[in-house]
N, C-alpha and C positions, 0 to 999 in steps of 0.2 A: 474435761473441756475447759478451755481458757476463756474467761470473760474479757471483752473488749472494754477498757476503761476510758472514760471521757473526762474532759474539763468544760466547764460552762463559763463563758465570758459574758459579763454584764457590759453592755455598750451604751453610751449616751452619744446622740448626734447634737452638736452644738453649731449654731449659725452665726458666723462672725459679722454678718452685715447688719447694721443698725436699721431698725424700722420703727414706725410710730403707729399707734392705734387711733384710727380716725374717730372712734366712738368715745375715747376718754378725753378729758379735759386738757391733758398735756402728754408729753411723751411717755411711753411705757418704760418702767423701771429697767435699768441696764440688765440685770441677771434674768428678767423675763424675756427680754429681747434675745439673749443669748440661748435661752431654753425654750424657745417658742415651739409650737407643735410642727411636726413634719407633715408633708403633703399626704393626702390619702391615696395618691397614686403609687406610693411606695408599697411594694407587696414583697411577700416571702421569696417568690420567684426572682424578682428583679435583684434583691439583695444577694441571694445565693450565687446568681450569675456574676454579679459584680465582685463578690468575694473570690470566687473561683477563678475569675479572670486576673484579679490582682495576684493571687498566689502564683498562678501560672506565669505571669509576667515577671515576678520577682524570682521565682524558684524553678521555673521550667516545668517540663513534664513530670519530673520526679515529685516536686511539690504538689502539683495538681493531682498526682496519683495517690499520694499518701493521705491528703486532706480530704479528697472527694468522698471517700467511703463513709466517713462518720460525721460529715458536716450537715448540720440541721439548725434551722431557726426555730427554737422553742417558744419564743415570746416576742411579739412586736407590737409596740404601742405607739401609734402616730401621735397620740394626745400628749404623751410625755416624752417622745422622742427617745425611747428606750428599747433595747432588744436584748435577748439572751440567746447566745449561739452555743450550740454543743459541737465539740470537735474532738478528735482523738487526742488523748493525754500526751502522747509522745511527741506530737507535732502541733500543739496548740500555739507555739511561738510563730509558726508560718502563718497562721490565721491573724494573729495579733499584728505582725508585720504588715500584712496586706491591708488590714483595716487602718493602720497608722498611715500608710501611704495614700489612702483614699482622700481625694480632695474635692470631689463632686459627687453628688448622688447620680444614679444611673440616668440614661439618656432622656426618657420623657420629662423628668423633673429638672435636671441639669442645674442644680442649685449648689453654690459652694457650701462646704460642710467640713467641720473638724470632727473627727471620730475619736472619742475618748474611751478607753478601756478603764472601767470603773473597778472591776473586781474579777478575779479569777478564782473559781470555786470548784470543788470536787463533786458537789451534790447540787442538784437543781433547787432544793429547798433553801439552801443557804443564799443562792443567787436570787431566788424570789423574795426572800426577806431583805436583801440589800436594795432591790428595786423599790419595794414598799417604803423602806426607811428613807431613801433618797427622795421619793415623791413627797413624803410628809414634810421633809426638810425644806423643800422648795416651797411648799404651800406656807409654811411657818415663816419663812424669809419674805415671801410676797405679802403676807398679812402685816408683818412688823415694819416693812419698808414704807408701805403706803399709810401705816397707822390707821388701817381700816379694820372693820369687822364684817361679818357676813352680810349684815343688814345693809350696810351702805355701799359695798361694792359687789355688784352682781356676779362678775367673773370669779373673783376669789370665793365668793359664797358658793357658787356652783361646784368649784373644785373641792372645796372643804366638805360639802354635803356628800359628794361622790366618794371621798375618802372615808368618811364616817360610815356610809352604807357598806363599803367593802370591808371595813374593819368589824363591823357588826355581823356581816355574813361570815367572815372567818371565825369569829367567836361562836356563833351558832353551829358551824360545821364542827368545831372543836368539842363543843358540848355534846353534839349528837354522837360523835365518835367515842367520847368518854362513857356515855350511857350505854352504848352497844357493848363496850368492853366489860363493864360492870354486870350486865345482864348475862354475858356469856360465862363470867366467873361463877355466877350462882348456879 
């Protein structure tokens, strides 16, 4: 039996329109404006439909047919504007092209967007590690750009606390898995 092989695309949504935060004393730093959160109205279904429509528009029925069987959104974070898409290995370039040509989010949101493919991976694990690494890098840049720490800036503080909790949860899971494997060896 032949196994179907996939590729995982790590995707970031970037928003080119400049905005300011009313609660802050001045304008929000430029990289935070570009990486601001996506609307909560964006769902897996809307994204899948827009990707399939894009592939169909660019490559016709052939493209829609070869991509539709293995296309799946494994991870979608509206807070970090990041997603991981699984697609067939032999046709991941079709999905990449459709995402590159996407200029607006689907209909209810209708917001201009730049879709950036950050990484193509053969395993979901490496794709997830890249998402975590990029989120931590954005947090570090936000902290250094504002010259603030967690105590003075509540927004950055909340993001840092969430990242620390996630990191501690991953360490605990790895410790639990390690103790189970040691128990099974005895």
